[in-house]
C-alpha positions as CSV (number, residue, x, y, z in Angstrom):
1,M,95.0,87.0,86.5
2,K,97.5,89.8,85.8
3,N,99.3,91.3,88.8
4,G,97.5,94.7,88.3
5,D,94.2,93.0,88.6
6,K,94.9,91.3,91.9
7,P,93.5,92.7,95.1
8,A,95.5,95.4,96.8
9,H,94.4,93.9,100.1
10,P,93.9,90.2,99.5
11,V,92.5,89.4,102.9
12,T,89.2,91.0,101.9
13,L,87.0,89.4,99.3
14,E,86.1,92.8,97.7
15,G,88.1,96.0,97.3
16,L,90.5,97.8,95.1
17,T,92.9,96.1,92.7
18,K,96.6,96.9,92.9
19,R,96.1,99.0,89.8
20,E,93.3,101.0,91.3
21,Y,95.1,101.5,94.5
22,F,98.3,102.7,92.9
23,A,96.3,105.0,90.6
24,A,94.6,106.4,93.6
25,M,97.9,107.0,95.3
26,A,99.3,108.7,92.2
27,M,96.2,110.9,91.9
28,Q,96.7,111.9,95.5
29,G,100.2,113.0,94.8
30,I,99.2,114.8,91.6
31,L,96.5,116.7,93.5
32,A,98.9,117.7,96.2
33,N,101.3,119.2,93.6
34,R,99.9,122.2,91.7
35,E,102.9,122.6,89.5
36,L,102.5,118.9,88.3
37,Q,98.8,119.5,87.6
38,V,99.7,122.5,85.4
39,A,102.4,120.5,83.6
40,I,99.9,117.7,82.9
41,Y,97.3,120.1,81.6
42,E,99.9,121.7,79.3
43,D,100.8,118.3,77.9
44,V,97.2,117.1,77.4
45,K,97.8,116.5,73.7
46,F,100.7,114.1,74.7
47,Y,98.2,112.0,76.7
48,N,95.7,111.9,73.8
49,T,92.8,112.7,76.1
50,T,90.7,115.7,77.1
51,P,91.7,118.2,79.8
52,D,88.9,116.9,82.0
53,N,90.5,113.4,82.0
54,A,94.2,114.3,81.9
55,L,94.9,114.0,85.6
56,A,93.1,110.6,85.9
57,F,94.7,109.4,82.7
58,H,98.2,110.3,84.1
59,A,97.5,108.6,87.4
60,V,96.5,105.4,85.7
61,M,99.5,105.6,83.4
62,E,101.9,106.0,86.4
63,A,100.1,103.0,88.1
64,D,100.7,100.9,85.0
65,K,104.4,101.9,85.0
66,L,104.8,100.8,88.6
67,L,103.1,97.5,88.0
68,K,105.3,96.8,85.0
69,Q,108.4,97.5,87.1
70,L,107.1,95.2,89.9
71,E,106.6,92.3,87.4
72,Q,110.4,92.3,86.5
């Protein structure tokens, strides 16, 4: 099992994976920063997704970057 698929809170049997948890935290930060939201919408073609999915896509991308760094 990859690190990103392991539970964020391993004491419980069910819950968020680390990837889901980190993405949620990234999304929280994005939603708290209007300037970042605008920048993400402006770069929607860079993310190869639709404007509706751009913020979520960016949050997951940031979560994946963090997990990659943690694996080193």
